[in-house]
N, C-alpha and C positions, 0 to 999 in steps of 0.2 A: 648259692649264686658266685660265677668268675667274676673275678675281679676282686673280692673282696673278702676281707680275716676278721677276726675277734681280736679286741686287746681290753685291757683294765680301764674306764674310765673315772677316775680318779680326785675329778679337779671341779667336781661343777657345787660342793658345798654338798652334797649327800654323799648316803654308801656307797663305794667303790661298787661299780658292775664290770657286766661284758657289753660290750657295746661294738657294733658292726662298723668297721671302717676298710677304706682303699687297702688295696697289696701292698702296695709303693712302700704306704705308709708303717704300713705292718712289720714290712720287709728291713725300712729305713731303721722305727723302734727296735726289733728285733736282737739287730745285726747291734744298734749301738748298745743295749742292753748288757750281749751279751760282751763284751769287751768289759764292759762296767764291773762285769761277774768276774770274769776271768782274771781282772788285775786285780781284783778283792781277795779270790782268793793265791795268787802270787806274789802280791805285792812284797816290798821288804823295807816300807817305809812307813811302818807302823801296824797297817792294814794286815787280819782283818777283822772288824771288829773297831778298828778307828778311823777316824778319817787323816786322808792328805790328799796332799792340792791334786796328784794327777785323779785321785778316784772321782777331786771333786769338779775338773773335769770333764769326767767321762760322765758323769752322772749330766752334768750341763749339756751335754751333746747328746746324751737320749731322753731329755725333756725335751729339746728343741727339735730330736726328730719327731715329738710324738706332736710338737704345734705348739709347745706351750714354754714359753718360758722363764725362767724364774731369775734369771741376772738382774731384772729391774731395769733393763734396758728398755 
């Protein structure tokens, strides 16, 4: 199908699974996740393997791009 893609859904309370999503969402979430992973590989503030403020912000941007906020707002 044009205009759709696949991404992991892991917030349904069940086992993570692939679900079809709109490409605009897939593109935003993939870009945000790529930024998070790139940061983790190059961070000098305790990453990889540890949390840092920038990493937390990038993860939140990824969650927001997927349409699920974990910020509590």
